[in-house]
N, C-alpha and C positions, 0 to 999 in steps of 0.2 A: 503494499498500500504506500510506504513513504518511496519508492520509487516512482510509482506511477503520479504519485503526487508534486516530484520533483521533476520530472518530465514534461506534464503539465505548466507545472510556472514557466521553465524555460522556453516553453513555446509560445505562451501569453506576453510575457517582457521583450521578446528579440524583436520588437519595433522599437524600443528604448533603449538598447543596445548604444553604447557610446563609440563615436569613429574612432580605430586605431584600437582598439581591444580585438584580441583575435576570440577565434570560438570557444577554441579550449579555454583561456582567461576567464571568458561570458562565463560558459558551461560548471567550470569548479566553483567560481565565485557564488552565483545561485545555490550550487549544490551545497556548501558548506554553509550557505547562510539556513536555507531550510534544513539541513539536517539540528543545528542546533537552534531551530525555532523550535523543531520536533521534540527535543529534551523534556523534559520535568521541568517545573518550573522552580530555580533556586537561584540564591546571590552568585552562583559558578555562572549559571546561562545568562544573567546579565552583565555580569564582567563580561562574559565572550562574545555576548549579542554589540554590546560598545566598543567593544576591539575591531569589530569584524564591520564598522560602521565605513570605514577609509577604504577599506576590500571593496565591499557592493559601492562603495562612491566611482569608483575606477571603471566601473564596469556598465552603468546605466546610469541616465539621467534620476535627478531626486524626484521627479512627481511622475513615479513610474508605479504600478500594482505592484510588487516586490519590495518599494522602499513603501508604499503605505502598509504590507502587511507587518514590514520589519516593527517599524514603530508600535504598530498595533500591540505584537507580542512583547516587544521591550515592557510598552505601557501595561500588559496583564502579570507580567513577572515582575515587575517594578509591586504590581498592586498587592499580589499575592505573597512579596518579598517585605509587605509593611514600606515599602520606598513610596511611599503616599505622590510627594511632591513632583520626584522624578516619573510616576505613573501618569500625572496632570500632563506632566510636560509633552510625553512622549505622545502621550493621548491628542494630544491638543496638535501634533503635528501631523500625525496619522490621519487627524480628521482634514486639515490644508486639503493633502493629499489627494483624499478621495473629494470632496467638493469641486475639486481642479476634474479630475479621473470623470467620476459619476454624475456630478452635477446633487446642487445642495441637498434635495428629497429623497435622494435616492434609498435604498434599502442598506448598500454599502456604509453610508453616513450614518443611517441609522444605528445598527451596529454599532459602529465606532461610538456613534453619543452613548451609549448604554454601557458602555467600559466608562468613558470619562465621567459620568453621573456615577458609576462605584465608584472610582475613584476618589471624587467629591467629597463623596459620604464619609467613607472611612478616615479622608483629611479634615472632617466636621466643617465642610463647607455649604451649607445645608440648602442657601439662597442660591447657591450659584449651580448647584445639585438640581433644584427644584428649577428653575430655568432651561437647563441642559437637557432634562426628563421630558419637559411641555414640548419642546424642540422635536425630539425623538417620537414622541407620541402622537404628534401632530406628523411628522414625515408616514410613520407606520398608517393612522384611522385614514389620510387623505391618499396614500397611495395603495393601500389596498394588502399591506404587506403581510398583514396577519390577522387574525379573527377579532370582532368585537370584544368580545369575552375576554380573549388574552390579554386585551389593552386594560380591561378592569382589573384581572390578576396581575399584570406587572404594577400597576397602580396600588392597589395593598400591598403588594411587597415591597414596593420603595417606600411606602410610608411607614410600614414596619421597620425596616432596615435602619431607615433615619432616627426612628423612636429610640429602637435598641442603640446606638451608635452614641446617642445623647445621655446613655444613662450611664450614672459617676461609675468610673475607674472601668468602664466597659474596652477603653484602648490599653491598659496596662494588662490587663487578662488577656490579650490576642498573642498569640505564639510568634515569635518573631521569626520562625523558619515554620513554615506551614505543612501540613504531609503532604506529602507527593502522592500525586494524582496519575491515572496512567491518561499515556499519547491516546490522543483526540486529534484525529486528523482533518483540520477544516478545510473548508471548499480552498482551493488554489486561489492567487489572488489573480482575476479574470480581468480584460478589457471588452466582454463582450456589449456590458451594460455601459460603455463608456458617453458621456453627451460629448460631441464636438465641441459645442460651444459654451458649455457650461462656465460660469463665471466663479471665482472663490467668493464664499460669503465671508465674513468675521466671524470667527467661535465664540461661543459663548465666552468662553474665558481667554484673555487676552493673551496671545503666545505669538512672537514674530518668529515668521518664518523664511528663512534662506532658502530660496530656488538655485544658488550657487553648487553647492554640494550636499552630499548627505551628513556629508562628518560636521556640517555647521548644524545642521538641524538638532542635534544633541548637545548643541554647546551650553545649555541651559542646565542640562542635569548633570546628578553627580559624576564625578569623572574615574574616584575611586572607592566602591562598595565595599564599605563595612559593616559590624556590626555597633560602631559607635555611629556612624552616618543612620542606621537604621533608628536607633536609639533617638539621634537627634530629629528625624521628621517625627518619630512618635510622640516627642514629648510637644511639639510645636500644637499641638489637638487643642483645643478646648469644650467646655461644653455650655450650652446655650438657656436658657428659662425655660421650662416647660412653656410656658403663654408662648413666649417667641417661636419657639418652633409649630407650638398649634396654629397659630398665625400663616407661618410659613405653609402648612397642609393645607390650611382651608385656602389660601389663597391659589397654589397648585390646582388643589379639587377645581375649585371654580374657572380656573382658567381651561381646564381639559374638557369640565361641562361643554363649555362656550365653544370651544372647539366640535365637540361631538352635536351639541345643537344646530349649527350651521350647516353640519352634514346630513343631518334630520330633516331641516328644511327642504335640502335639495333631494333630497331622496324622495319625500313625499311629493315633491314637484313632479318629479320623471315618475311616479306609482309603484317605487319598491318598493311591495310593503312587505316581504320579509326583511332585508334592509333594515326598512324604519321601525321595525320590531325589534328589532336587535338591536338595534340603538339607542332605542328606548328602554330597553335592559338595563343597559351598560348606563345610561344616563340616570337612571332612577338609582344602581346600587353608588353611584357615585356622588350624587343628591345626597341621598342618604347619611353617607361617610362625613360631608361636610357639615351636617346641619347637628350628627354627634359632636363634631370639634365644635362646633358654636356651644353647646348645650354644656360642655364640659367647661367651657368659659367662662360662663353662667350669663351668654347672650342670648336668651331668651325669647325676644324678640325677634333676632338674626333669625334662630332655628325655625322659629313659627314661618316665618315668611320662605324657607327654603323648602320644611315639608309643602306649603300650600303649592309652591310651582311644581311640584311633582304631583299636587292631584290636578292642576290645570293640564300638564303633561297628560296624565290618566285617564280624566276627562269622564268617570263615572264610567268605566271599562268594571271593576268590581275585581280587580287584580288584588290577591294580598296584598301585594306592597300598598295598592291604593288604601285601603283599611290599615295598615301599619303606618302609614305614611298620616292617616285623619286621627287615629287614637295619638300618636307623637306630637300631633300640631297641637293638640287640646290640651296635651299633659303639660307642653311647653307654656301655652297660656296660661295653664293652671297656676302658675310656680309664679306669676309677673300678675296674679289677679284680675285679669282684662275678662271680667266677666259676663259682658254685652258678646265679646269674641268667642267666648265660650260656649253660649246658647247659640250663636249663630253657626257654629262651626259644627255644632254637634245636631241641630235640621237637615245643615247639609249631609254630616255624615249618614243621616238614617235616610233620608231620600236617596242617598245613592244607594240604600242597603234596598229599600223596597222595590227601588228600579231594579238592581243588579241582580237579586236573589227571590226564592221564591216567598210568596206570605202564606202560608208559615215556613221557615227554616233554620236549620241550626244556626246557619250565617247570621241573619237577620236576628236571631235572638240575642247571638254573641254580643253583638254592635247594640242592642239598647240594655243589656247588662252594664257594658262599659259606659255607657249613656246616663242610663240610672246612678251608677256608683258617682259619677263625676260629679251630678248635678245635686246627690244629698249628699257629699261634702262640701258643694258651695254653699247650701242651704247652713252650713252653720258657722260660715265665714262673713264677711260685711258685705255681700251681695245686695244692691238694691233691692234686687225680686228672690232673695230668699226662699219667704214663705210659696211664693209660685213655684221655685223650683225643686223643691219637695213634693211638692205636688205631680210635677214632672216627674219626678224620680219612681215616685209609687206609681205612675202611668205606665213608664216603661218596665218596672218590675211585673207589675199587673199580664203588661203586654208577654212580657217573656215571660211567666209563669203558662200562659194560654198557651202558648207556644208548645212550651215543653211537653202537655200535655197530649196537644193535638198530634204534635209528631213522636212519638213515643220518649220522650225525655232529652234534654241537653245536660251538657256535661259542667257549661263555663268555667273549666278549670279545677273541678272536682275528681274526685276517685269513679264516682260513679251517678248516674241520671239521679239516684231516689236520694245520695245526698244532698245533690243542686237543687233538686226540686223544693225539698226541706230548707234549705239555705233559702231560696228565693222567697219562700213563704213568709221564716222567720224576717226578710226583709220589710215586707207588707207589713206584717201584723205589729212591729216593732215602729215603723211611722204613725200609725194610727195609736199605738197604744200611747205615743208620746206625745201625742197632739189632741186628743182626745179625751171626755173625761169619761172614760167607760171600763168595766169592771174586762178583767182578762177574757172570761168566756165570750162577753158581748163583742170584744174586739174578734173573736174567731167566727161567732154569729155573721159578723159584718165584712168580714175577711169571703166567705162562704157567695154572700149575697152578691155583691161586687163581682165574684168572677161569674157568680150565674147569669146577673145580670148585664156582663158588656159581651164584646166580639172584638177579636184580635182589632179589624179594622176601624171599628168607634174608638177604641184606645188611640190610636195611630194617629186618628187625627184630632191635635190639639185643640181646632177652634170647637169642637164638639164637644168634646171628652174634659177638657181643663176646670170648665165652669162647675159641670157637672160634680168632679172629684174635691173642687174646693168643699164643698157641702159637707162631704165626708169625711174628710182630714182633719179641718178646722170646725171649733165650734163658728156661731152666726158670728161673734163682734171681731175673730180674728179671719173669715172670712172675707168681711168687709176690710179688713187691713189688705189681704192678698189681693182684693180687687185695685184696691190703690195703688198697689205695684206696678196695676197692667194700666196702668193711668194715658200712658201714651197711647197702646194700642188701643182703649174707646173711643166710640164715635165724639167726637170733641169741635167745636168750632165758635169763631166769634167775630163779631163786626155790625157795622151799621147798616139797621134797617128802620123801615118808615111804619107805625102803628097808627091802625083809627082808632080812633077815640068811643067811647062804649054810648055816651049820649049824643053826642054835638058832631060826631063823625066826621070829626076834624084829625090831620094826617099830624102826625108827631116823631120826627126822626128822635130812636134811643138805641142805644149799645146794648146788643145779645150776645149773652155769654151761654153756651152751652159746655156745662161743666161734669159727666159722670150723669147720673139722672134727674137732673134741674136744670133748666132754661130759665136764667134769670137776664132782666133788661133792667136799664140804668139810664138816667139822667145822659151819662156821659161817659167815655172809655174813662177807667182808674176813680172812677165812682165809687165812694167804698162802701155804700150801702143800696142796695137793689131797690127797683119802688115795686118789685115785684116779681114774684118765683111762681114757676109750675111747673110739678112734677110730672116728669116724661109720662108713667105707668097711668097717670088719669089722663090723658092726650086718648083722645078715642080714632082718630087719623089724621092727617096730615095731607090737605088735599089743593093743587092748582086749581082755582076759580078763572071765572070768565069775566073778562073786565069791562063790559058792553056798555053796563050802567054808571049813569052819571056822578053816582055817591064814589068810585074808584077813581075817578078823575083827579089829578094827571097823570095818576100810575098804571101802567099795564102790565107789571109784572107780578101780580100778587099770589098768596097762597092761605091760608087759613087751618087753625090748628081749631079740631073740632073737640069740646072739653064740655063736659054734663054742665058747667054750670055757664058758663060760656063762650063765642068763639073770637079767637082771636085773628085778625085779620092783617096780614102783616106785608109789606112792599118791597122789592129788592130794586137797586138801579139799573139793572137788567137781566137779559133771561138767564144767562152761563151762573149767575149770583142766586137767583133765585131756586134753580134747578139744584143748584150743592147744597143750599139748606133742604130741601126737601126732603133733597138723598139722607144727607146727616142726619135729618131728626127719625128720619124711618128708620134708618139701620142704628139709629140710640134705641128706637121701641123695642122695635122685634130682639135688642140683645137684654134689654132688662125685663119683657118678657119671659124670655127664655131663662135667663136666671130665676127669676121669681117662681117659675114654673116648675124647678126642679125639684122631687121629691125623693126621698129616702125610705129605705124599707128594708128590715133584718130579717123577715120573712124569709 
């Protein structure tokens, strides 16, 4: 195998042979270099290769495949001998040659970048290693030199390496002379993929390259390698604070995701569905990791935003990753007490589950159980809607319990479905026992009644079931407090209207305000005392009326509130305002009628 490799190398580098050298001299020099390159890595090998630099310089030009290969092997041997600075220098020299020969974005350049990145990591130059890794990642992703999943694997390996390298005393525990590894024949330096017009691009790590001779390429490396120089190169490494390292990792992941997202846009445009799915999978993996480091740094809002970007990408696909992203986003919001955002994301989470999973299903039950526990915990905090939060927690627990019965059980992380069902029921009973003045046996009866009277669809519809449950969970006075928490969701409106007088039938402009179940009107806005109040439940109907009669002039946009004692005739400045008032008043009337008609039964 070695002889075949040597023969291939001699053949592919002939065009780079210097003038004035015989065929025998050329072949002997190449053979000597390749045989040395194929030896096991050691300090002796490094010194031998350095001594061969003038020899190879005499027979081939510096920007040749064999020179790029020689510099690569020197870099790799130095790295494995803990000569990190020399390794970085030689890797940069090999990179320069490969950029000229194969092009900046070639696979050969990516291979060299990987080695350079590894050497930088082991020299604790993490920011530089990140920049080199990102360039290699982009080259492989755009060039299609490897599978997308392999890029994800490479990324996690890179992160693991820099974390391990940054551990205290890690460098001191490394062996000066690493164990020898068996010979593995690399692919011969080839010029088959040379880009004729490729221009050399500046490397990420600054290193000057002389094109006049190969010997000058190694001018910056240690000329005499011994244990003292190894010790010196080891002692120059230092650790950085964990927070700084985490920021490097976050930045790296962000840049990698940017690269893949651009490829995803192009893939979607071309209709390459299989490629798009593979890209999405890797993007989600990297974003998840990015969010994890934000959490580690207690940057919970950034973590939430990152998780939400996953939800935007997956867009109600029902995948396991989407469920995990929802849960982690909500948990991040819990840590910073973003109560309204928690509730909004819970509604989106359940909406996704209803859309993507069967009703009933184990997956839906799992989502409801998670959301119930979050809202129950939130009800113990300073949430402005903690009373309603507890009601929603009860609603989700009830729904989980009913689904468990319908599908033959759910485990919600417990050892058996029977234990899980008992745990769910205990949650329901505890909420009721802690909030209603009932004996334990009455709580059991109440729970039985609630389970019997409700359906899954009813419980999933918060508009229908929340008020009904409010009266189950709380005494009347607390239920009223819970309704006040929902003040912004109740029908309400304020503004100027004209009111027809009772006896004189004249018109007067008044400020009207609908708050909860009372319609009040004032002489002017901000008047502290209302002139009159009307209970919404006392109104029999709200009707738009014809204005052909003279008594309505000059107003044409009129409506009346039909009341047992007297009708209140009102006029708006235009048709839109009139219709809006009629709509709001009718909704308020319906809402409070529904609330007042809710009845409870323990039978």
